[in-house]
N, CA, C, O and the ligand as a Tripos MOL2 file, in Angstrom:
@<TRIPOS>MOLECULE
protein
  309   307    78     0     0
PROTEIN
NO_CHARGES

@<TRIPOS>ATOM
      1 N          45.8090  -32.2900  -47.5950 N.3       1 MET1
      2 CA         45.7900  -33.5620  -46.8950 C.3       1 MET1
      3 C          45.1530  -34.6090  -47.8030 C.2       1 MET1
      4 O          44.4260  -34.2800  -48.7400 O.2       1 MET1
      5 N          45.4290  -35.8330  -47.5180 N.am      2 LYS2
      6 CA         44.7580  -36.9260  -48.2130 C.3       2 LYS2
      7 C          44.3740  -37.9930  -47.1920 C.2       2 LYS2
      8 O          45.0640  -38.1800  -46.1900 O.2       2 LYS2
      9 N          43.2700  -38.6920  -47.4530 N.am      3 ILE3
     10 CA         42.8330  -39.7420  -46.5410 C.3       3 ILE3
     11 C          43.7750  -40.9270  -46.6440 C.2       3 ILE3
     12 O          44.0530  -41.4210  -47.7370 O.2       3 ILE3
     13 N          44.2590  -41.3760  -45.5040 N.am      4 SER4
     14 CA         45.1610  -42.5260  -45.5180 C.3       4 SER4
     15 C          44.4890  -43.7730  -44.9490 C.2       4 SER4
     16 O          44.9510  -44.8900  -45.1830 O.2       4 SER4
     17 N          43.3980  -43.5860  -44.2000 N.am      5 LYS5
     18 CA         42.7430  -44.7510  -43.6020 C.3       5 LYS5
     19 C          41.3250  -44.3660  -43.2030 C.2       5 LYS5
     20 O          41.0850  -43.2540  -42.7320 O.2       5 LYS5
     21 N          40.3910  -45.2860  -43.3910 N.am      6 THR6
     22 CA         39.0240  -45.0510  -42.9190 C.3       6 THR6
     23 C          38.6050  -46.2070  -42.0150 C.2       6 THR6
     24 O          39.0560  -47.3400  -42.1820 O.2       6 THR6
     25 N          37.7390  -45.9000  -41.0590 N.am      7 TYR7
     26 CA         37.2770  -46.9370  -40.1250 C.3       7 TYR7
     27 C          36.0100  -46.4540  -39.4250 C.2       7 TYR7
     28 O          35.5490  -45.3350  -39.6510 O.2       7 TYR7
     29 N          35.4570  -47.3110  -38.5760 N.am      8 ASP8
     30 CA         34.2290  -46.9880  -37.8270 C.3       8 ASP8
     31 C          33.0740  -46.5500  -38.7250 C.2       8 ASP8
     32 O          32.3770  -45.5780  -38.4320 O.2       8 ASP8
     33 N          32.8850  -47.2780  -39.8160 N.am      9 TRP9
     34 CA         31.7990  -46.9240  -40.7360 C.3       9 TRP9
     35 C          30.4440  -47.1440  -40.0830 C.2       9 TRP9
     36 O          30.2050  -48.1900  -39.4800 O.2       9 TRP9
     37 N          29.5570  -46.1630  -40.2000 N.am     10 ARG10
     38 CA         28.1660  -46.2750  -39.7620 C.3      10 ARG10
     39 C          27.3160  -45.6710  -40.8700 C.2      10 ARG10
     40 O          27.0820  -44.4630  -40.8790 O.2      10 ARG10
     41 N          26.8580  -46.4870  -41.7930 N.am     11 GLY11
     42 CA         26.1410  -45.9620  -42.9410 C.3      11 GLY11
     43 C          27.0840  -45.1420  -43.8060 C.2      11 GLY11
     44 O          28.0880  -45.6580  -44.2960 O.2      11 GLY11
     45 N          26.7660  -43.8690  -43.9960 N.am     12 GLU12
     46 CA         27.6260  -42.9940  -44.7950 C.3      12 GLU12
     47 C          28.6720  -42.2810  -43.9460 C.2      12 GLU12
     48 O          29.5660  -41.6200  -44.4750 O.2      12 GLU12
     49 N          28.5570  -42.4150  -42.6470 N.am     13 ASP13
     50 CA         29.4810  -41.7160  -41.7590 C.3      13 ASP13
     51 C          30.6390  -42.6310  -41.3760 C.2      13 ASP13
     52 O          30.4690  -43.8380  -41.2070 O.2      13 ASP13
     53 N          31.7950  -42.0410  -41.2470 N.am     14 PHE14
     54 CA         32.9620  -42.8390  -40.8730 C.3      14 PHE14
     55 C          33.9940  -41.9270  -40.2140 C.2      14 PHE14
     56 O          33.8490  -40.7050  -40.1940 O.2      14 PHE14
     57 N          35.0160  -42.5440  -39.6880 N.am     15 ARG15
     58 CA         36.1550  -41.7810  -39.1760 C.3      15 ARG15
     59 C          37.3450  -42.0710  -40.0700 C.2      15 ARG15
     60 O          37.4310  -43.1250  -40.6990 O.2      15 ARG15
     61 N          38.2700  -41.1030  -40.1130 N.am     16 TYR16
     62 CA         39.3980  -41.3000  -41.0090 C.3      16 TYR16
     63 C          40.6650  -40.6700  -40.4420 C.2      16 TYR16
     64 O          40.6250  -39.7870  -39.5850 O.2      16 TYR16
     65 N          41.7780  -41.1550  -40.9530 N.am     17 ASP17
     66 CA         43.0680  -40.5120  -40.7230 C.3      17 ASP17
     67 C          43.4440  -39.8240  -42.0240 C.2      17 ASP17
     68 O          43.2180  -40.3680  -43.1040 O.2      17 ASP17
     69 N          44.0080  -38.6500  -41.9280 N.am     18 ALA18
     70 CA         44.4680  -37.9330  -43.1060 C.3      18 ALA18
     71 C          45.9490  -37.6120  -42.9400 C.2      18 ALA18
     72 O          46.4120  -37.2850  -41.8480 O.2      18 ALA18
     73 N          46.6830  -37.7120  -44.0530 N.am     19 THR19
     74 CA         48.1190  -37.4740  -44.0280 C.3      19 THR19
     75 C          48.4690  -36.2940  -44.9280 C.2      19 THR19
     76 O          47.9040  -36.1410  -46.0110 O.2      19 THR19
     77 N          49.3990  -35.4660  -44.4760 N.am     20 CYS20
     78 CA         49.8590  -34.3280  -45.2700 C.3      20 CYS20
     79 C          50.8360  -34.8080  -46.3340 C.2      20 CYS20
     80 O          51.7960  -35.5150  -46.0290 O.2      20 CYS20
     81 N          50.5840  -34.4150  -47.6060 N.am     21 GLU21
     82 CA         51.4830  -34.8040  -48.6940 C.3      21 GLU21
     83 C          52.8240  -34.0960  -48.5880 C.2      21 GLU21
     84 O          53.8260  -34.5710  -49.1210 O.2      21 GLU21
     85 N          52.8450  -32.9730  -47.9080 N.am     22 HIS22
     86 CA         54.0360  -32.1330  -47.9000 C.3      22 HIS22
     87 C          55.0360  -32.5350  -46.8190 C.2      22 HIS22
     88 O          56.2390  -32.6070  -47.0730 O.2      22 HIS22
     89 N          54.5270  -32.7980  -45.6000 N.am     23 CYS23
     90 CA         55.4490  -33.0720  -44.4980 C.3      23 CYS23
     91 C          55.1890  -34.4240  -43.8360 C.2      23 CYS23
     92 O          55.9690  -34.8530  -42.9860 O.2      23 CYS23
     93 N          54.0900  -35.1060  -44.2180 N.am     24 GLY24
     94 CA         53.8180  -36.4100  -43.6430 C.3      24 GLY24
     95 C          53.0690  -36.3740  -42.3350 C.2      24 GLY24
     96 O          52.8340  -37.4200  -41.7300 O.2      24 GLY24
     97 N          52.6840  -35.1830  -41.8790 N.am     25 TYR25
     98 CA         51.9380  -35.0590  -40.6370 C.3      25 TYR25
     99 C          50.6030  -35.7870  -40.7550 C.2      25 TYR25
    100 O          49.9540  -35.7250  -41.7990 O.2      25 TYR25
    101 N          50.1910  -36.4710  -39.6990 N.am     26 MET26
    102 CA         48.9560  -37.2470  -39.7460 C.3      26 MET26
    103 C          47.9250  -36.7170  -38.7570 C.2      26 MET26
    104 O          48.2180  -36.4910  -37.5830 O.2      26 MET26
    105 N          46.7070  -36.5240  -39.2650 N.am     27 ILE27
    106 CA         45.5610  -36.1910  -38.4160 C.3      27 ILE27
    107 C          44.7520  -37.4660  -38.2760 C.2      27 ILE27
    108 O          44.4640  -38.1260  -39.2740 O.2      27 ILE27
    109 N          44.3800  -37.8250  -37.0500 N.am     28 THR28
    110 CA         43.6710  -39.0770  -36.8430 C.3      28 THR28
    111 C          42.2920  -38.8450  -36.2410 C.2      28 THR28
    112 O          42.0260  -37.8270  -35.6020 O.2      28 THR28
    113 N          41.4260  -39.8290  -36.4700 N.am     29 ASN29
    114 CA         40.1100  -39.8860  -35.8280 C.3      29 ASN29
    115 C          39.2200  -38.6880  -36.1670 C.2      29 ASN29
    116 O          38.5190  -38.1670  -35.2980 O.2      29 ASN29
    117 N          39.2490  -38.2550  -37.4240 N.am     30 LYS30
    118 CA         38.3500  -37.1950  -37.8630 C.3      30 LYS30
    119 C          37.0390  -37.8080  -38.3230 C.2      30 LYS30
    120 O          37.0200  -38.9210  -38.8480 O.2      30 LYS30
    121 N          35.9380  -37.0830  -38.1280 N.am     31 GLU31
    122 CA         34.6500  -37.5660  -38.5970 C.3      31 GLU31
    123 C          34.4090  -37.0990  -40.0160 C.2      31 GLU31
    124 O          34.7130  -35.9590  -40.3690 O.2      31 GLU31
    125 N          33.8590  -37.9920  -40.8300 N.am     32 GLY32
    126 CA         33.5800  -37.6390  -42.2100 C.3      32 GLY32
    127 C          32.3140  -38.3050  -42.7020 C.2      32 GLY32
    128 O          31.7290  -39.1520  -42.0280 O.2      32 GLY32
    129 N          31.9070  -37.9020  -43.8870 N.am     33 LYS33
    130 CA         30.7310  -38.4650  -44.5160 C.3      33 LYS33
    131 C          31.1250  -38.8960  -45.9200 C.2      33 LYS33
    132 O          31.8700  -38.2020  -46.6120 O.2      33 LYS33
    133 N          30.6180  -40.0450  -46.3250 N.am     34 ASP34
    134 CA         31.0220  -40.6360  -47.5920 C.3      34 ASP34
    135 C          30.3600  -39.9100  -48.7700 C.2      34 ASP34
    136 O          29.3490  -40.3720  -49.3000 O.2      34 ASP34
    137 N          30.9310  -38.7820  -49.1720 N.am     35 ASP35
    138 CA         30.3800  -38.0920  -50.3320 C.3      35 ASP35
    139 C          31.4700  -37.3600  -51.1270 C.2      35 ASP35
    140 O          32.6030  -37.2060  -50.6720 O.2      35 ASP35
    141 N          31.0920  -36.9240  -52.3140 N.am     36 PHE36
    142 CA         32.0190  -36.2640  -53.2400 C.3      36 PHE36
    143 C          32.6360  -35.0150  -52.6150 C.2      36 PHE36
    144 O          33.8250  -34.7450  -52.7860 O.2      36 PHE36
    145 N          31.8200  -34.2630  -51.8950 N.am     37 HIS37
    146 CA         32.2760  -33.0010  -51.2980 C.3      37 HIS37
    147 C          33.4640  -33.2250  -50.3620 C.2      37 HIS37
    148 O          34.4490  -32.4880  -50.4070 O.2      37 HIS37
    149 N          33.3610  -34.2450  -49.5180 N.am     38 LEU38
    150 CA         34.4460  -34.5090  -48.5740 C.3      38 LEU38
    151 C          35.7330  -34.8690  -49.3090 C.2      38 LEU38
    152 O          36.7920  -34.3040  -49.0330 O.2      38 LEU38
    153 N          35.6360  -35.8160  -50.2520 N.am     39 TYR39
    154 CA         36.8390  -36.3260  -50.9040 C.3      39 TYR39
    155 C          37.5070  -35.2920  -51.8090 C.2      39 TYR39
    156 O          38.7330  -35.2520  -51.9210 O.2      39 TYR39
    157 N          36.6890  -34.4560  -52.4550 N.am     40 ASN40
    158 CA         37.2380  -33.5760  -53.4850 C.3      40 ASN40
    159 C          37.3970  -32.1310  -53.0520 C.2      40 ASN40
    160 O          38.0920  -31.3600  -53.7130 O.2      40 ASN40
    161 N          36.7540  -31.7510  -51.9400 N.am     41 GLN41
    162 CA         36.8570  -30.3600  -51.5150 C.3      41 GLN41
    163 C          37.3580  -30.2250  -50.0830 C.2      41 GLN41
    164 O          38.2720  -29.4460  -49.8100 O.2      41 GLN41
    165 N          36.7580  -30.9830  -49.1720 N.am     42 VAL42
    166 CA         37.1160  -30.8180  -47.7590 C.3      42 VAL42
    167 C          38.5430  -31.2910  -47.4910 C.2      42 VAL42
    168 O          39.3540  -30.5620  -46.9200 O.2      42 VAL42
    169 N          38.8350  -32.5230  -47.9100 N.am     43 ILE43
    170 CA         40.1560  -33.0850  -47.6250 C.3      43 ILE43
    171 C          41.2750  -32.3340  -48.3540 C.2      43 ILE43
    172 O          42.2700  -31.9760  -47.7230 O.2      43 ILE43
    173 N          41.1430  -32.0840  -49.6740 N.am     44 PRO44
    174 CA         42.2430  -31.3770  -50.3570 C.3      44 PRO44
    175 C          42.4790  -29.9610  -49.8400 C.2      44 PRO44
    176 O          43.5940  -29.4500  -49.9320 O.2      44 PRO44
    177 N          41.4370  -29.3200  -49.2950 N.am     45 SER45
    178 CA         41.6160  -27.9410  -48.8390 C.3      45 SER45
    179 C          41.9440  -27.8630  -47.3560 C.2      45 SER45
    180 O          42.1430  -26.7740  -46.8170 O.2      45 SER45
    181 N          42.0000  -29.0220  -46.6930 N.am     46 MET46
    182 CA         42.3350  -29.0400  -45.2750 C.3      46 MET46
    183 C          43.7900  -28.5920  -45.0940 C.2      46 MET46
    184 O          44.7000  -29.1140  -45.7390 O.2      46 MET46
    185 N          43.9860  -27.6340  -44.2200 N.am     47 VAL47
    186 CA         45.3250  -27.1000  -43.9950 C.3      47 VAL47
    187 C          46.0370  -27.9100  -42.9210 C.2      47 VAL47
    188 O          45.5000  -28.1440  -41.8380 O.2      47 VAL47
    189 N          47.2330  -28.3250  -43.2350 N.am     48 CYS48
    190 CA         48.0380  -29.0910  -42.2960 C.3      48 CYS48
    191 C          48.4210  -28.2230  -41.1000 C.2      48 CYS48
    192 O          48.9580  -27.1320  -41.2910 O.2      48 CYS48
    193 N          48.1600  -28.6750  -39.8730 N.am     49 PRO49
    194 CA         48.5250  -27.8730  -38.7010 C.3      49 PRO49
    195 C          50.0340  -27.8130  -38.4700 C.2      49 PRO49
    196 O          50.5150  -26.9960  -37.6850 O.2      49 PRO49
    197 N          50.7710  -28.6740  -39.1520 N.am     50 ASN50
    198 CA         52.2160  -28.6960  -38.9610 C.3      50 ASN50
    199 C          52.9530  -27.7690  -39.9300 C.2      50 ASN50
    200 O          53.8520  -27.0350  -39.5200 O.2      50 ASN50
    201 N          52.5740  -27.7980  -41.2200 N.am     51 CYS51
    202 CA         53.2940  -26.9800  -42.2070 C.3      51 CYS51
    203 C          52.4050  -25.9140  -42.8450 C.2      51 CYS51
    204 O          52.8690  -25.1380  -43.6800 O.2      51 CYS51
    205 N          51.1100  -25.8730  -42.4490 N.am     52 ASN52
    206 CA         50.1940  -24.8450  -42.9320 C.3      52 ASN52
    207 C          49.9920  -24.8590  -44.4420 C.2      52 ASN52
    208 O          49.7830  -23.8080  -45.0480 O.2      52 ASN52
    209 N          50.0520  -26.0320  -45.0520 N.am     53 ARG53
    210 CA         49.7820  -26.1570  -46.4730 C.3      53 ARG53
    211 C          48.5920  -27.0810  -46.6740 C.2      53 ARG53
    212 O          48.3160  -27.9460  -45.8420 O.2      53 ARG53
    213 N          47.8940  -26.8900  -47.7780 N.am     54 SER54
    214 CA         46.8410  -27.8110  -48.1700 C.3      54 SER54
    215 C          47.2080  -28.3960  -49.5190 C.2      54 SER54
    216 O          48.1690  -27.9580  -50.1520 O.2      54 SER54
    217 N          46.4410  -29.3870  -49.9630 N.am     55 SER55
    218 CA         46.7290  -30.0090  -51.2530 C.3      55 SER55
    219 C          46.5220  -29.0190  -52.3860 C.2      55 SER55
    220 O          47.2770  -29.0090  -53.3570 O.2      55 SER55
    221 N          45.4820  -28.1760  -52.2560 N.am     56 SER56
    222 CA         45.1360  -27.2810  -53.3520 C.3      56 SER56
    223 C          45.9240  -25.9820  -53.3010 C.2      56 SER56
    224 O          45.9940  -25.2500  -54.2880 O.2      56 SER56
    225 N          46.5070  -25.7050  -52.1670 N.am     57 LEU57
    226 CA         47.2940  -24.4810  -52.0350 C.3      57 LEU57
    227 C          48.7660  -24.8010  -52.2650 C.2      57 LEU57
    228 O          49.4550  -25.3320  -51.3940 O.2      57 LEU57
    229 N          49.2220  -24.4590  -53.4630 N.am     58 GLN58
    230 CA         50.6010  -24.7850  -53.7930 C.3      58 GLN58
    231 C          51.5240  -23.6600  -53.3500 C.2      58 GLN58
    232 O          51.2130  -22.4890  -53.5660 O.2      58 GLN58
    233 N          52.6290  -23.9860  -52.7480 N.am     59 PRO59
    234 CA         53.5720  -22.9350  -52.3620 C.3      59 PRO59
    235 C          54.2220  -22.3320  -53.5960 C.2      59 PRO59
    236 O          54.4890  -23.0380  -54.5680 O.2      59 PRO59
    237 N          54.4710  -21.0590  -53.5620 N.am     60 THR60
    238 CA         55.0530  -20.3910  -54.7220 C.3      60 THR60
    239 C          56.5360  -20.1290  -54.5240 C.2      60 THR60
    240 O          57.2380  -19.7710  -55.4700 O.2      60 THR60
    241 N          57.0060  -20.3030  -53.3230 N.am     61 ASP61
    242 CA         58.3970  -19.9250  -53.0520 C.3      61 ASP61
    243 C          59.3640  -21.0990  -53.1830 C.2      61 ASP61
    244 O          60.5770  -20.8960  -53.2500 O.2      61 ASP61
    245 N          58.8450  -22.3110  -53.2200 N.am     62 GLU62
    246 CA         59.7550  -23.4490  -53.3660 C.3      62 GLU62
    247 C          59.0530  -24.5670  -54.1250 C.2      62 GLU62
    248 O          57.8430  -24.7500  -53.9880 O.2      62 GLU62
    249 N          59.8010  -25.3060  -54.9140 N.am     63 PRO63
    250 CA         59.1710  -26.3960  -55.6650 C.3      63 PRO63
    251 C          58.7760  -27.5450  -54.7520 C.2      63 PRO63
    252 O          59.4420  -27.8120  -53.7520 O.2      63 PRO63
    253 N          57.7020  -28.2170  -55.0980 N.am     64 LEU64
    254 CA         57.2780  -29.3800  -54.3320 C.3      64 LEU64
    255 C          58.1280  -30.5820  -54.7010 C.2      64 LEU64
    256 O          58.4700  -30.7670  -55.8690 O.2      64 LEU64
    257 N          58.4650  -31.3860  -53.7310 N.am     65 PRO65
    258 CA         59.1310  -32.6380  -54.0740 C.3      65 PRO65
    259 C          58.1360  -33.5500  -54.7930 C.2      65 PRO65
    260 O          56.9380  -33.4950  -54.5110 O.2      65 PRO65
    261 N          58.6090  -34.3750  -55.7060 N.am     66 PRO66
    262 CA         57.6820  -35.2900  -56.3810 C.3      66 PRO66
    263 C          57.0550  -36.2410  -55.3810 C.2      66 PRO66
    264 O          57.7220  -36.7360  -54.4730 O.2      66 PRO66
    265 N          55.7550  -36.4930  -55.5570 N.am     67 ILE67
    266 CA         55.0490  -37.4090  -54.6670 C.3      67 ILE67
    267 C          55.1790  -38.8200  -55.2210 C.2      67 ILE67
    268 O          54.6730  -39.1230  -56.3010 O.2      67 ILE67
    269 N          55.8480  -39.6640  -54.4840 N.am     68 ALA68
    270 CA         56.0540  -41.0330  -54.9460 C.3      68 ALA68
    271 C          54.7720  -41.8500  -54.7580 C.2      68 ALA68
    272 O          54.1640  -41.8200  -53.6880 O.2      68 ALA68
    273 N          54.3760  -42.5620  -55.7790 N.am     69 PRO69
    274 CA         53.1990  -43.4170  -55.6100 C.3      69 PRO69
    275 C          53.5240  -44.5590  -54.6500 C.2      69 PRO69
    276 O          54.6250  -45.1100  -54.6590 O.2      69 PRO69
    277 N          52.5580  -44.8890  -53.8400 N.am     70 GLU70
    278 CA         52.7890  -45.9860  -52.9230 C.3      70 GLU70
    279 C          51.4880  -46.7360  -52.7050 C.2      70 GLU70
    280 O          50.4010  -46.1590  -52.7450 O.2      70 GLU70
    281 N          51.6170  -47.9960  -52.4810 N.am     71 HIS71
    282 CA         50.4320  -48.8230  -52.2800 C.3      71 HIS71
    283 C          50.1300  -48.9060  -50.7940 C.2      71 HIS71
    284 O          50.9830  -49.2820  -49.9910 O.2      71 HIS71
    285 N          48.9060  -48.5520  -50.4450 N.am     72 ASP72
    286 CA         48.4890  -48.6510  -49.0450 C.3      72 ASP72
    287 C          47.2290  -49.4950  -48.9830 C.2      72 ASP72
    288 O          46.1820  -49.0560  -49.4590 O.2      72 ASP72
    289 N          47.2930  -50.6900  -48.4140 N.am     73 PRO73
    290 CA         46.1260  -51.5910  -48.3740 C.3      73 PRO73
    291 C          44.9840  -51.0370  -47.5460 C.2      73 PRO73
    292 O          43.8620  -51.5330  -47.6440 O.2      73 PRO73
    293 N          45.2420  -50.0070  -46.7220 N.am     74 ASN74
    294 CA         44.1890  -49.4500  -45.8880 C.3      74 ASN74
    295 C          43.3080  -48.4640  -46.6470 C.2      74 ASN74
    296 O          42.2140  -48.1330  -46.1910 O.2      74 ASN74
    297 N          43.7740  -47.9930  -47.7990 N.am     75 ILE75
    298 CA         42.9770  -47.0520  -48.5620 C.3      75 ILE75
    299 C          41.7910  -47.7860  -49.1690 C.2      75 ILE75
    300 O          41.9490  -48.7740  -49.8870 O.2      75 ILE75
    301 N          40.5980  -47.2810  -48.8650 N.am     76 THR76
    302 CA         39.3900  -47.9730  -49.3110 C.3      76 THR76
    303 C          38.6060  -47.1770  -50.3310 C.2      76 THR76
    304 O          37.5370  -47.6060  -50.7650 O.2      76 THR76
    305 N          39.1350  -45.9950  -50.7290 N.am     77 ILE77
    306 CA         38.4150  -45.1980  -51.7250 C.3      77 ILE77
    307 C          39.1890  -45.1560  -53.0170 C.2      77 ILE77
    308 O          38.7460  -44.5330  -53.9810 O.2      77 ILE77
    309 ZN         52.1590  -30.7460  -43.5430 Zn       78 ZN78
@<TRIPOS>BOND
     1     1     2 1
     2     2     3 1
     3     3     4 2
     4     3     5 am
     5     5     6 1
     6     6     7 1
     7     7     8 2
     8     7     9 am
     9     9    10 1
    10    10    11 1
    11    11    12 2
    12    11    13 am
    13    13    14 1
    14    14    15 1
    15    15    16 2
    16    15    17 am
    17    17    18 1
    18    18    19 1
    19    19    20 2
    20    19    21 am
    21    21    22 1
    22    22    23 1
    23    23    24 2
    24    23    25 am
    25    25    26 1
    26    26    27 1
    27    27    28 2
    28    27    29 am
    29    29    30 1
    30    30    31 1
    31    31    32 2
    32    31    33 am
    33    33    34 1
    34    34    35 1
    35    35    36 2
    36    35    37 am
    37    37    38 1
    38    38    39 1
    39    39    40 2
    40    39    41 am
    41    41    42 1
    42    42    43 1
    43    43    44 2
    44    43    45 am
    45    45    46 1
    46    46    47 1
    47    47    48 2
    48    47    49 am
    49    49    50 1
    50    50    51 1
    51    51    52 2
    52    51    53 am
    53    53    54 1
    54    54    55 1
    55    55    56 2
    56    55    57 am
    57    57    58 1
    58    58    59 1
    59    59    60 2
    60    59    61 am
    61    61    62 1
    62    62    63 1
    63    63    64 2
    64    63    65 am
    65    65    66 1
    66    66    67 1
    67    67    68 2
    68    67    69 am
    69    69    70 1
    70    70    71 1
    71    71    72 2
    72    71    73 am
    73    73    74 1
    74    74    75 1
    75    75    76 2
    76    75    77 am
    77    77    78 1
    78    78    79 1
    79    79    80 2
    80    79    81 am
    81    81    82 1
    82    82    83 1
    83    83    84 2
    84    83    85 am
    85    85    86 1
    86    86    87 1
    87    87    88 2
    88    87    89 am
    89    89    90 1
    90    90    91 1
    91    91    92 2
    92    91    93 am
    93    93    94 1
    94    94    95 1
    95    95    96 2
    96    95    97 am
    97    97    98 1
    98    98    99 1
    99    99   100 2
   100    99   101 am
   101   101   102 1
   102   102   103 1
   103   103   104 2
   104   103   105 am
   105   105   106 1
   106   106   107 1
   107   107   108 2
   108   107   109 am
   109   109   110 1
   110   110   111 1
   111   111   112 2
   112   111   113 am
   113   113   114 1
   114   114   115 1
   115   115   116 2
   116   115   117 am
   117   117   118 1
   118   118   119 1
   119   119   120 2
   120   119   121 am
   121   121   122 1
   122   122   123 1
   123   123   124 2
   124   123   125 am
   125   125   126 1
   126   126   127 1
   127   127   128 2
   128   127   129 am
   129   129   130 1
   130   130   131 1
   131   131   132 2
   132   131   133 am
   133   133   134 1
   134   134   135 1
   135   135   136 2
   136   135   137 am
   137   137   138 1
   138   138   139 1
   139   139   140 2
   140   139   141 am
   141   141   142 1
   142   142   143 1
   143   143   144 2
   144   143   145 am
   145   145   146 1
   146   146   147 1
   147   147   148 2
   148   147   149 am
   149   149   150 1
   150   150   151 1
   151   151   152 2
   152   151   153 am
   153   153   154 1
   154   154   155 1
   155   155   156 2
   156   155   157 am
   157   157   158 1
   158   158   159 1
   159   159   160 2
   160   159   161 am
   161   161   162 1
   162   162   163 1
   163   163   164 2
   164   163   165 am
   165   165   166 1
   166   166   167 1
   167   167   168 2
   168   167   169 am
   169   169   170 1
   170   170   171 1
   171   171   172 2
   172   171   173 am
   173   173   174 1
   174   174   175 1
   175   175   176 2
   176   175   177 am
   177   177   178 1
   178   178   179 1
   179   179   180 2
   180   179   181 am
   181   181   182 1
   182   182   183 1
   183   183   184 2
   184   183   185 am
   185   185   186 1
   186   186   187 1
   187   187   188 2
   188   187   189 am
   189   189   190 1
   190   190   191 1
   191   191   192 2
   192   191   193 am
   193   193   194 1
   194   194   195 1
   195   195   196 2
   196   195   197 am
   197   197   198 1
   198   198   199 1
   199   199   200 2
   200   199   201 am
   201   201   202 1
   202   202   203 1
   203   203   204 2
   204   203   205 am
   205   205   206 1
   206   206   207 1
   207   207   208 2
   208   207   209 am
   209   209   210 1
   210   210   211 1
   211   211   212 2
   212   211   213 am
   213   213   214 1
   214   214   215 1
   215   215   216 2
   216   215   217 am
   217   217   218 1
   218   218   219 1
   219   219   220 2
   220   219   221 am
   221   221   222 1
   222   222   223 1
   223   223   224 2
   224   223   225 am
   225   225   226 1
   226   226   227 1
   227   227   228 2
   228   227   229 am
   229   229   230 1
   230   230   231 1
   231   231   232 2
   232   231   233 am
   233   233   234 1
   234   234   235 1
   235   235   236 2
   236   235   237 am
   237   237   238 1
   238   238   239 1
   239   239   240 2
   240   239   241 am
   241   241   242 1
   242   242   243 1
   243   243   244 2
   244   243   245 am
   245   245   246 1
   246   246   247 1
   247   247   248 2
   248   247   249 am
   249   249   250 1
   250   250   251 1
   251   251   252 2
   252   251   253 am
   253   253   254 1
   254   254   255 1
   255   255   256 2
   256   255   257 am
   257   257   258 1
   258   258   259 1
   259   259   260 2
   260   259   261 am
   261   261   262 1
   262   262   263 1
   263   263   264 2
   264   263   265 am
   265   265   266 1
   266   266   267 1
   267   267   268 2
   268   267   269 am
   269   269   270 1
   270   270   271 1
   271   271   272 2
   272   271   273 am
   273   273   274 1
   274   274   275 1
   275   275   276 2
   276   275   277 am
   277   277   278 1
   278   278   279 1
   279   279   280 2
   280   279   281 am
   281   281   282 1
   282   282   283 1
   283   283   284 2
   284   283   285 am
   285   285   286 1
   286   286   287 1
   287   287   288 2
   288   287   289 am
   289   289   290 1
   290   290   291 1
   291   291   292 2
   292   291   293 am
   293   293   294 1
   294   294   295 1
   295   295   296 2
   296   295   297 am
   297   297   298 1
   298   298   299 1
   299   299   300 2
   300   299   301 am
   301   301   302 1
   302   302   303 1
   303   303   304 2
   304   303   305 am
   305   305   306 1
   306   306   307 1
   307   307   308 2
@<TRIPOS>SUBSTRUCTURE
     1 MET1         2 RESIDUE 1 A MET
     2 LYS2         6 RESIDUE 1 A LYS
     3 ILE3        10 RESIDUE 1 A ILE
     4 SER4        14 RESIDUE 1 A SER
     5 LYS5        18 RESIDUE 1 A LYS
     6 THR6        22 RESIDUE 1 A THR
     7 TYR7        26 RESIDUE 1 A TYR
     8 ASP8        30 RESIDUE 1 A ASP
     9 TRP9        34 RESIDUE 1 A TRP
    10 ARG10       38 RESIDUE 1 A ARG
    11 GLY11       42 RESIDUE 1 A GLY
    12 GLU12       46 RESIDUE 1 A GLU
    13 ASP13       50 RESIDUE 1 A ASP
    14 PHE14       54 RESIDUE 1 A PHE
    15 ARG15       58 RESIDUE 1 A ARG
    16 TYR16       62 RESIDUE 1 A TYR
    17 ASP17       66 RESIDUE 1 A ASP
    18 ALA18       70 RESIDUE 1 A ALA
    19 THR19       74 RESIDUE 1 A THR
    20 CYS20       78 RESIDUE 1 A CYS
    21 GLU21       82 RESIDUE 1 A GLU
    22 HIS22       86 RESIDUE 1 A HIS
    23 CYS23       90 RESIDUE 1 A CYS
    24 GLY24       94 RESIDUE 1 A GLY
    25 TYR25       98 RESIDUE 1 A TYR
    26 MET26      102 RESIDUE 1 A MET
    27 ILE27      106 RESIDUE 1 A ILE
    28 THR28      110 RESIDUE 1 A THR
    29 ASN29      114 RESIDUE 1 A ASN
    30 LYS30      118 RESIDUE 1 A LYS
    31 GLU31      122 RESIDUE 1 A GLU
    32 GLY32      126 RESIDUE 1 A GLY
    33 LYS33      130 RESIDUE 1 A LYS
    34 ASP34      134 RESIDUE 1 A ASP
    35 ASP35      138 RESIDUE 1 A ASP
    36 PHE36      142 RESIDUE 1 A PHE
    37 HIS37      146 RESIDUE 1 A HIS
    38 LEU38      150 RESIDUE 1 A LEU
    39 TYR39      154 RESIDUE 1 A TYR
    40 ASN40      158 RESIDUE 1 A ASN
    41 GLN41      162 RESIDUE 1 A GLN
    42 VAL42      166 RESIDUE 1 A VAL
    43 ILE43      170 RESIDUE 1 A ILE
    44 PRO44      174 RESIDUE 1 A PRO
    45 SER45      178 RESIDUE 1 A SER
    46 MET46      182 RESIDUE 1 A MET
    47 VAL47      186 RESIDUE 1 A VAL
    48 CYS48      190 RESIDUE 1 A CYS
    49 PRO49      194 RESIDUE 1 A PRO
    50 ASN50      198 RESIDUE 1 A ASN
    51 CYS51      202 RESIDUE 1 A CYS
    52 ASN52      206 RESIDUE 1 A ASN
    53 ARG53      210 RESIDUE 1 A ARG
    54 SER54      214 RESIDUE 1 A SER
    55 SER55      218 RESIDUE 1 A SER
    56 SER56      222 RESIDUE 1 A SER
    57 LEU57      226 RESIDUE 1 A LEU
    58 GLN58      230 RESIDUE 1 A GLN
    59 PRO59      234 RESIDUE 1 A PRO
    60 THR60      238 RESIDUE 1 A THR
    61 ASP61      242 RESIDUE 1 A ASP
    62 GLU62      246 RESIDUE 1 A GLU
    63 PRO63      250 RESIDUE 1 A PRO
    64 LEU64      254 RESIDUE 1 A LEU
    65 PRO65      258 RESIDUE 1 A PRO
    66 PRO66      262 RESIDUE 1 A PRO
    67 ILE67      266 RESIDUE 1 A ILE
    68 ALA68      270 RESIDUE 1 A ALA
    69 PRO69      274 RESIDUE 1 A PRO
    70 GLU70      278 RESIDUE 1 A GLU
    71 HIS71      282 RESIDUE 1 A HIS
    72 ASP72      286 RESIDUE 1 A ASP
    73 PRO73      290 RESIDUE 1 A PRO
    74 ASN74      294 RESIDUE 1 A ASN
    75 ILE75      298 RESIDUE 1 A ILE
    76 THR76      302 RESIDUE 1 A THR
    77 ILE77      306 RESIDUE 1 A ILE
    78 ZN78       309 GROUP 0 **** ****
């Protein structure tokens, strides 16, 4: 998963929406803390409830489609 939007900041704590790179599934209103661990370990290893994949877990049975870069003004990190 990757963070697609953050909001409700209270100091280091915030809420965020995360989107699956593989299928586009979105998780909303998750609680997070503004630190390296969340961005680099928690979010990439979060398993998508729709396709059961994470960013760090690459499927071995089929190639991944290329991820197109896109500009999202809501991304704040
Ligand atoms: Zn997914």
